[in-house]
C-alpha positions as CSV (number, residue, x, y, z in Angstrom):
1,M,23.6,217.3,64.9
2,T,22.7,218.3,68.5
3,A,21.7,221.6,70.0
4,R,24.9,221.6,72.0
5,S,27.0,221.4,68.9
6,L,25.5,224.7,67.6
7,Q,26.1,226.6,70.9
8,K,29.6,227.9,70.2
9,P,29.5,228.7,66.4
10,Y,26.1,230.4,66.6
11,H,26.4,231.9,70.1
12,I,23.1,230.4,71.3
13,K,22.0,228.7,74.6
14,A,22.0,225.0,73.8
15,D,19.4,224.0,76.4
16,E,16.9,226.7,75.4
17,F,17.3,225.9,71.7
18,G,16.9,222.2,72.4
19,R,13.6,222.8,74.2
20,A,12.4,225.1,71.5
21,Y,13.2,222.5,68.8
22,K,11.4,219.8,70.8
23,D,8.3,221.8,71.7
24,H,7.9,224.2,68.7
25,L,10.3,223.9,65.8
26,S,9.8,220.1,65.2
27,D,6.5,218.2,64.8
28,F,7.4,215.9,67.8
29,R,4.3,216.9,69.8
30,S,2.0,216.0,66.8
31,W,4.1,212.9,65.7
32,K,1.6,210.2,64.8
33,H,3.8,207.4,66.3
34,I,4.3,209.1,69.7
35,L,1.8,206.8,71.5
36,H,3.5,203.5,70.5
37,A,7.1,204.8,69.8
38,R,8.5,203.2,72.9
39,E,7.1,199.8,72.0
40,W,7.6,199.7,68.2
41,L,8.3,201.8,65.1
42,I,8.1,200.5,61.6
43,F,9.0,202.1,58.2
44,P,7.5,199.9,55.5
45,R,8.7,202.1,52.7
46,N,12.3,201.4,53.7
47,I,12.0,197.6,53.2
48,G,14.2,196.0,50.6
49,P,15.5,192.6,49.4
50,N,18.6,192.7,51.6
51,L,18.1,193.3,55.4
52,S,20.1,193.0,58.6
53,I,18.9,192.4,62.1
54,D,20.7,193.3,65.3
55,E,20.1,194.5,68.9
56,T,21.3,197.6,70.6
57,A,21.0,199.3,74.0
58,L,19.4,202.8,73.7
59,S,18.9,203.8,77.3
60,N,19.9,202.4,80.7
61,G,20.8,199.1,79.1
62,D,17.3,198.5,77.7
63,L,17.7,196.4,74.5
64,Y,15.9,197.2,71.2
65,T,15.8,195.0,68.1
66,I,16.6,196.9,64.9
67,V,15.9,195.7,61.4
68,S,17.7,197.7,58.8
69,N,18.0,197.9,55.0
70,K,21.6,197.2,53.7
71,D,21.1,199.2,50.6
72,A,20.7,202.5,52.6
73,H,24.3,202.1,53.9
74,G,23.5,203.4,57.3
75,G,21.9,206.6,56.1
76,K,18.4,207.9,55.4
77,G,16.0,205.0,54.9
78,A,18.1,202.5,56.8
79,L,15.6,201.8,59.6
80,V,12.9,199.2,58.7
81,A,11.8,198.5,62.3
82,I,12.9,199.3,65.8
83,V,11.2,197.3,68.5
84,S,11.5,197.4,72.3
85,G,13.1,194.2,73.7
86,T,14.3,191.0,72.1
87,K,11.2,188.8,72.8
88,V,10.3,186.9,69.6
89,E,6.6,187.4,69.9
90,D,6.8,191.2,70.4
91,V,9.2,191.7,67.5
92,V,7.2,189.4,65.1
93,A,3.9,191.2,66.1
94,A,5.5,194.5,65.1
95,L,6.9,193.3,61.8
96,M,3.6,191.7,60.9
97,R,2.2,195.2,60.7
98,I,4.2,195.5,57.5
99,H,2.1,194.2,54.5
100,W,2.9,190.5,53.7
101,Y,3.6,191.5,50.1
102,L,6.5,193.7,51.1
103,R,7.8,191.1,53.6
104,C,7.8,188.5,50.9
105,K,10.1,190.7,48.8
106,V,13.0,190.2,51.3
107,R,15.5,187.8,49.8
108,E,18.3,187.7,52.4
109,V,18.7,188.6,56.1
110,T,22.1,188.7,57.8
111,M,22.4,188.2,61.5
112,D,24.5,186.8,64.4
113,F,24.0,183.4,66.1
114,S,21.1,184.5,68.2
115,E,18.3,181.9,68.3
116,G,15.7,184.5,69.0
117,M,16.6,186.5,65.9
118,H,16.6,183.3,63.9
119,Q,13.0,182.7,64.9
120,I,12.0,186.3,64.1
121,V,13.4,186.1,60.6
122,L,11.8,182.7,59.9
123,Q,8.3,183.9,61.0
124,S,8.5,187.4,59.5
125,F,10.3,186.9,56.2
126,P,9.3,183.5,54.9
127,Y,11.2,183.6,51.6
128,A,14.4,185.1,52.9
129,T,17.7,183.3,53.0
130,I,19.4,183.5,56.4
131,T,23.1,184.3,56.3
132,L,25.1,184.2,59.6
133,D,27.7,186.8,59.9
134,R,31.2,185.5,59.3
135,F,32.8,187.9,61.8
136,H,30.6,186.6,64.6
137,M,31.5,183.1,63.6
138,Q,35.2,184.1,63.6
139,Q,34.7,185.5,67.2
140,L,33.4,182.1,68.3
141,A,36.8,180.6,67.4
142,T,38.8,183.6,68.7
143,D,37.3,183.4,72.2
144,P,38.7,179.9,73.1
145,M,42.2,181.0,71.9
146,Q,42.1,184.1,74.1
147,E,40.8,182.0,76.9
148,L,43.8,179.8,76.5
149,R,46.1,182.8,76.5
150,L,44.5,184.2,79.7
151,K,44.9,180.7,81.4
152,Y,48.6,180.7,80.7
153,K,48.9,184.4,81.8
154,K,47.3,183.6,85.2
155,E,49.7,180.6,85.6
156,A,52.7,182.9,84.7
157,Q,51.6,185.6,87.2
158,K,51.1,183.0,89.9
159,E,54.6,181.5,89.3
160,Q,56.1,185.0,89.3
161,N,54.4,185.9,92.6
162,E,55.7,182.7,94.2
163,K,59.2,183.5,93.0
164,R,58.9,187.0,94.5
165,K,57.7,185.5,97.9
166,L,60.6,183.0,97.9
167,F,63.1,185.8,97.0
168,K,61.8,187.9,100.0
169,A,62.0,185.0,102.4
170,Q,65.6,184.2,101.3
171,L,66.5,187.9,101.5
172,A,65.2,188.1,105.0
173,E,67.1,185.0,106.0
174,K,70.3,186.4,104.5
175,Y,69.8,189.7,106.2
176,E,69.4,188.1,109.6
177,K,72.6,186.1,109.1
178,S,74.5,189.2,107.9
179,L,73.3,191.2,111.0
180,K,74.6,188.6,113.4
181,R,77.9,188.4,111.6
182,R,78.3,192.2,111.7
183,K,77.6,192.3,115.4
184,K,80.3,189.8,116.1
185,G,83.0,191.7,114.2
186,K,81.8,195.2,114.8
187,K,85.2,196.9,114.8
188,D,86.4,194.9,111.8
189,K,85.7,196.9,108.6
190,R,86.7,194.1,106.3
191,G,84.4,191.5,104.8
192,R,81.3,191.6,102.6
193,K,79.1,194.6,102.0
194,P,75.9,194.6,104.2
195,I,72.8,193.1,102.6
196,R,69.9,195.5,102.0
197,K,66.7,194.4,103.6
198,N,64.5,196.2,101.0
199,K,66.2,194.9,97.9
200,A,63.7,194.7,95.0
201,Y,62.9,191.5,93.2
202,V,63.8,191.6,89.5
203,P,61.7,189.1,87.5
204,E,63.3,187.2,84.6
205,R,63.1,188.9,81.3
206,L,63.0,187.4,77.8
207,S,65.3,188.4,74.9
208,N,62.9,191.2,73.9
209,G,62.7,192.7,77.4
210,D,59.3,191.3,78.3
211,T,58.5,189.2,81.4
212,L,56.4,186.2,80.7
213,P,53.1,187.8,82.0
214,E,53.9,190.9,79.9
215,L,54.5,188.7,76.8
216,L,51.1,187.0,77.3
217,T,49.4,190.4,77.7
218,R,51.0,192.2,74.8
219,T,50.3,189.4,72.2
220,R,46.5,189.8,72.6
221,Y,46.1,191.9,69.5
222,S,48.7,190.0,67.4
223,L,46.7,186.7,68.0
224,M,43.7,188.4,66.4
225,V,45.3,189.3,63.0
226,S,47.0,187.5,60.1
227,P,50.8,187.0,60.3
228,E,51.4,189.3,57.3
229,K,50.0,192.2,59.4
230,W,52.5,191.7,62.2
231,T,55.3,194.3,62.7
232,G,58.9,193.4,63.4
233,T,58.4,193.6,67.2
234,Q,55.2,191.6,67.0
235,K,56.9,188.9,65.0
236,E,59.6,188.6,67.7
237,R,57.0,188.4,70.5
238,M,54.9,185.8,68.6
239,K,58.1,183.7,68.1
240,L,58.8,183.8,71.8
241,L,55.2,183.0,72.6
242,F,54.9,180.0,70.3
243,E,58.3,178.6,71.5
244,R,57.0,178.5,75.1
245,Y,53.3,177.7,74.4
246,P,52.9,175.2,71.5
247,D,49.2,174.9,72.3
248,L,48.7,178.6,71.6
249,E,50.4,178.2,68.3
250,K,48.0,175.3,67.4
251,A,45.0,177.4,68.5
252,Y,46.2,180.4,66.5
253,S,46.6,178.1,63.4
254,L,43.0,177.0,63.8
255,V,41.7,180.5,64.0
256,H,43.8,181.7,61.1
257,S,42.8,178.8,58.9
258,L,39.1,179.5,59.6
259,R,39.7,183.1,58.6
260,M,41.4,182.1,55.4
261,I,38.4,179.8,54.4
262,F,36.1,182.9,54.3
263,S,38.7,185.3,52.9
264,N,39.1,183.1,49.7
265,T,37.4,185.1,47.0
266,R,37.2,182.1,44.7
267,A,35.5,179.8,47.3
268,T,32.0,178.5,46.6
269,W,29.3,177.0,48.9
270,I,30.6,173.5,48.0
271,S,34.3,174.2,48.4
272,G,33.5,176.1,51.6
273,Y,31.6,173.1,53.0
274,E,34.6,170.8,52.3
275,S,37.0,173.2,53.9
276,M,34.8,173.5,57.0
277,Q,34.7,169.7,57.3
278,N,38.5,169.6,57.3
279,W,38.5,172.4,59.9
280,F,36.2,170.4,62.2
281,D,38.6,167.5,61.9
282,K,41.5,169.7,63.0
283,V,39.5,171.0,66.0
284,R,38.7,167.4,67.0
285,E,42.4,166.5,66.8
286,F,43.4,169.5,68.9
287,G,41.1,168.2,71.7
288,N,40.4,171.5,73.5
289,D,36.9,171.6,75.1
290,S,36.2,175.3,74.3
291,F,37.2,174.9,70.7
292,N,35.0,171.8,70.4
293,T,32.1,173.8,71.8
294,A,32.7,176.6,69.2
295,A,32.9,174.0,66.4
296,E,29.6,172.3,67.5
297,T,27.9,175.7,67.5
298,I,29.1,176.4,64.0
299,K,28.3,172.9,62.8
300,D,24.7,173.2,64.0
301,R,24.1,176.2,61.7
302,L,26.6,175.3,59.0
303,D,24.2,175.8,56.1
304,E,23.4,179.4,57.1
305,V,27.1,180.1,57.7
306,L,28.0,178.9,54.2
307,N,25.3,181.1,52.7
308,Y,28.0,183.8,53.0
309,F,29.5,182.4,49.8
310,I,26.3,183.2,47.8
311,H,26.5,187.0,48.0
312,R,29.5,187.6,50.4
313,A,27.0,189.3,52.7
314,T,27.9,190.2,56.3
315,N,26.2,192.0,59.2
316,A,28.6,194.9,58.9
317,S,25.8,197.4,57.9
318,A,23.9,196.6,61.0
319,E,27.0,197.0,63.2
320,S,27.7,200.3,61.4
321,L,24.2,201.6,62.1
322,N,24.4,200.4,65.7
323,S,27.7,202.4,66.0
324,K,26.1,205.5,64.6
325,I,23.2,205.3,67.0
326,K,25.6,204.9,70.0
327,Q,27.7,207.9,68.7
328,F,24.5,210.0,68.4
329,R,23.5,209.0,72.0
330,A,27.0,210.0,73.2
331,Q,26.7,213.4,71.6
332,L,23.5,213.9,73.6
333,R,25.3,212.7,76.7
334,G,22.7,210.1,77.4
335,V,19.0,209.7,76.7
336,V,16.6,211.6,79.0
337,D,13.4,211.4,76.9
338,I,13.3,208.0,75.0
339,D,10.3,209.1,72.9
340,F,12.1,212.2,71.6
341,F,15.3,210.2,71.0
342,L,13.3,207.7,68.9
343,Y,11.7,210.5,67.1
344,R,15.1,211.9,66.2
345,L,16.3,208.5,65.1
346,S,13.3,208.2,62.8
347,M,14.1,211.6,61.3
348,I,17.7,210.7,60.6
349,F,17.6,207.0,59.7
350,G,13.8,206.4,59.0
């Protein structure tokens, strides 16, 4: 809740009330962490067996590393640590202030593919299993597919522009011929109708009314979801897309099969490993460089990716907390005093 949100219902001056809360009503001025709040904040009592680690921008693009407790579900007690920057040494130094006995209680930490965060977890929580977020892994495979779509879109736009230029050139030529013909037989009202010089170019449209660039633009969302979630119009678009671009159909098939591996509720670590090996073989057969790069990235950390099948843990709680912090920052219309903002975060989530 912000001072501005109380202005209308309680007929108060938001700015004055905000200053009063900061200087008198709250204990911000006597807050024991005020001297180091910008560098680090730790909440040892909030530590638990299941943690998440992520990064967020609090003010002017400055990144902070946030360690959170999954069991708090993004509410009170969610923050375990918030440290300025993403430098491994700085974050580890802050986390080392938490007693080793508490840090040894951590059993699992979820995270994205960041190498820096990987080192932070290894050094700070020695007995924790690292689980890489399945949705970040899914994004690694989705990006090459969208890259392929954008490549075809640029080609289609280029082809359409060339056709438009050719149409205008041919129209100008016809117009000149028509003009000469009309001058010769000026008194004769018979013959063809005069050609318009400013006649608009009408691009070729597909059976659903889309042009090719429009088709490649409007299928962006459909490529990111399972076929059973497509509506009737989306199914028609996807059919037209795959007829014209078989490579996109193969790319979509790879992304969807990867999604299905991790959506299988009966899958185990072993069966997941076998399925992933089959997926790597399919990627190799496809022969796309971007897909091969994504597959190599996943393969390098495959054990940590497959740890998902142990507890089905994702980094969703960290993303949710990140979203709440951004929403709170938006309500404040930006962060003017970073110390006071961190104080309020500690009161809400600490």
